[in-house]
Structures are given as C-alpha cells and as structure tokens.
C-alpha positions, 0 to 999 in steps of 0.5 A, a space after each residue: 502087505 497092502 491093504 485090501 482092494 477099495 471100493 470104486 466110490 473111493 476114487 472120485 470120478 471112477 466108476 466100475 459096475 464090476 467092481 463096486 458090489 465086489 470090493 470092500 471100504 477103502 481103509 481111512 488114512 492115518 490123520 497126519 498124512 497129507 492126501 495125494 495131490 495130483 503130480 505137479 509138472 516137476 515133481 519134487 525129489 523125494 527120500 525113497 523109502 526102503 522097502 518093508 524088507 530085504 526079502 533075499 535076506 529072509 527067504 529062509 524063514 519065508 520058506 519055513 514058514 511055506 510062504 516063499 520057495 526060492 531065493 533069487 540069489 543062489 538059485 543055481 545050487 537050489 534043487 527045486 525037485 522037491 518044491 513040486 509034486 511028482 511029475 514035474 507041473 506048475 502044481 506048487 511052482 517055487 515062488 520068488 520073494 518081492 519086497 513086499 512080501 508077496 511071493 511070485 511063481 517062478 514060472 508063468 504063462 505069457 500071452 501076446 497079440 498078433 495071434 498070441 492067444 488061445 482060450 483052449 491053451 489057456 484053460 488047459 494050462 490052468 486045469 492040467 498043467 497046475 499053471 497059476 501065474 498069467 502075464 498080459 496086458 492091455 496092449 494085447 487085447 485079451 484081457 476079456 478073453 482071460 475072463 472067460 478062461 478063467 472062469 472056465 477053469 474052476 481056478 479060484 481067483 485067490 490061488 492065481 497071480 494075474 499081472 496086466 501092464 499099463 499101455 502108454 495111451 493111458 499113461 499120465 496121473 488121472 488116466 493110469 487109475 482109470 487104466 487099472 480100473 478097466 483092466 480089472 474090469 475086463 479080467 474079471 477081477 477086483 484086484 491085480 497082483 501085478 501091474 507093470 509100467 509097459 514101456 519107458 518112453 511115453 510118447 506124451 507130446 510137450 512132456 519128457 518121458 521123465 515127466 510122465 513117469 514120474 506121474 504115472 508112478 505116482 499114480 502107480 503108487 495110490 494104486 498100490 497103498 490103496 490095495 487095487 495092486 497088490 504089487 508094482 513094477 515096470 517093464 523093459 526099463 534100463 538102469 538110467 529110467 530106473 534110476 531115474 524113478 528113484 528119484 522120483 517115487 516113494 515106492 519101489 518098483 517090485 518087478 521089471 520085466 525085460 527080454 531074456 533068453 540065452 542070445 539075450 542076458 543083459 546081466 548089469 541090468 539083472 545085477 542092478 535089480 538085485 541090489 535094489 531088491 527088484 525081482 527080475 522077470 524075463 519074457 521071450 526065454 526061447 528067443 521066439 524058438 530061435 535058441 532051440 536050434 543052438 548047438 550048445 542047447 541041443 546038446 545039453 538037450 541030448 545030454 539031460 534027456 530033455 527038449 531044447 524049450 526045458 533047457 531054455 526055460 531052466 537055465 533062466 530059473 537057475 539064473 534067479 529069473 521069474 521066467 515068462 514062456 509064451 506058447 498056444 499049443 496045450 503040449 507045449 505049455 505041458 512041456 514047458 511046466 516040466 522043468 523042476 525035476 532035474 538041475 543043470 550043472 554048474 559047468 552047463 549053466 556056464 555053457 548057456 551064459 557064453 552063448 549071450 551075444 546081446 541079441 534084443 529080437 524085439 526090433 519093432 520096439 528096439 528103439 522105445 526100448 532105448 528111449 
C-alpha cells in the first residue's frame, strides 16, 4: 500500500492552504532511487513493473481477513446477500480487490453536470442508504458541493471511497499534479481513493495523444507513490490506449471506467482488463433509462419481483463490474441500493447478455472515445 499523503510543501511550486496542516511529512525516497525527472518529449520505453499481487487469485485469503468480499471472476455464482445487512442497502456493500490490495465498493453513486447533482440526494445516500462510494469529476463542477454534503452527512472520511477525474484541460506532467491538489481542496479531503484520467483524447496542440497520456500518467504515478492518490486509473480507454500506456508506464492502471449497460457490453475490453488485473468499472448502467422498458428486462423484473433498474444493476454486478448508477432522487437511490438480497439465475444473466447491440449512448463524446 502506498505511503500516506505528503505535505503540500513536498510538491515544489504547489501549495494548498487546506492540505498543508492536515498532511503528514512526505516519506523519504530510498537513496538508491533517482528522482523522477519530468518526461521528455518522447519518453523511453520502460519495463512494466508487476502489480503488488494478483488480487483475484488471493480473494479467498482477503475475504477471510475481512478486507475484500467479491471476486471479479466467478461473480455470477456468488450469493452476495449474506454480505449485506438485512433489508438491502449498500451498508456492508461487497468490495472488489484492486491490484494494490485496496478494496473498492462494488456499488457507487455517480454524479454529473447538467442537473446531475442534488445535495439532498447525496446526503440521503450517505445517511440513509449506506452509500460509501462517491464518483465525481472536475468536469462535473460539483466537487465543492460534495464537500458540503459529506460534511453534513457526518460520515467519517476513512469510511468513504471518493473517486474524481482529471479533465483534459489539465493533462500534462505539472498540470496533473496541480489539478489533483485543487480537486482535494474542493472536496475538502487530504487524499483521493481513486484518481482517473477522464478521456484518452488530450486536445494538446503539437503533441500526440500518446505523448501527452504518457506525461500525464507519469504525474499520476508520482501522486500515487506520494500517497495523495491511493489508487490511480483511467476512464473510457480502449485496448489500443491501454496497450500504448503499458509501454510508457511503471504502474499499471488499477481501474478502467467505461460505459457499461445491457445495450453496451464491451466484453473484449472487459476480458483484456481482467487479464491485466485492471478492475473494470461501469457507468451509465441503466442506459440513461432506455434499458428500463426493454421487454427482456421488464420480464425479469416481474419474475423476480424487482424493478427494471434493480435487474440492470444486479446483472452488472453479477458480471463482476463495479457499478456506478446516478440519480438525483432519494427514492431511486434507495431502490438502486437494494440489489444484494437476490441473485439472477445463470439463464437469466445469459438472456440479458444477448440484449447487447454495442450501442454507446454518450454520442457527444464518442469521437473522443475513439481518439
């Protein structure tokens, strides 16, 4: 596990009044290790350092120790009802082990821009639903609002998993480190549980996407090594982007967060990530509500006495996906959390698998996703 987060003065040229009094001194680097230099315009290929452990192989031992509770493989046959307190809800939510040994709750609450944030809904999710995994981004413009909701909820920081994302306007070696501190400041926290590169397309004139991604990832690795980010990853990356990054990085991304729902099930990408011990996170699990009226989904909802939303979320979780539904309504959040006291039968998960039509719904950003 990485060392605890550094003081702001450990970052030359970066200051944060909020973080300075909270963070312990940065740990000394081993004398034999050379200091990291800012990446050159063409970073040399570096040998991939293996992850600390193959987490899925060690799930049984981790579960016995009480740390993680959900394997990524064989998740379909797992009865997760016993992992959650009676009555449903995300309190005691099963977790998935990352390659660095940390455990991420398998169910989170997503936030967004353009009306995708509600203070009262977030407070309700934390207080009443037991949600402990919050996903946001600088792009959404609600990091400061989340700070207020978390403070009002009275949930301890150490009980939360907070993910935020780096927007392309902050890509680059120095910009990334500065942006991370600024996100921590807005969120009112001294560290991030997970920091993601939001998009593979970089929008930096005069530099290739790969070059900028490599520089940016070098800064992400440094943030991780210093403890300001306890896990690091990417979002919306395809296999081609991950293959390039593999040649340019030391630390393999812990997570790849991608659109995932019954109409968009990129199984080849899921399999690729699992083969490299990258946890797959899925956002937009209800396909922006479009999946809720599909005949196969409504049929299963009637069969199990559940809502279509619960069927979609349960299907995603049983496929081993860390699932991030978004809602601004308290009653919908409550509904989305009640997915751990039943299992879909294998024939029913296979039925939902056949619904896939490779229909990605984020049309505005689709060209970026392909970039």
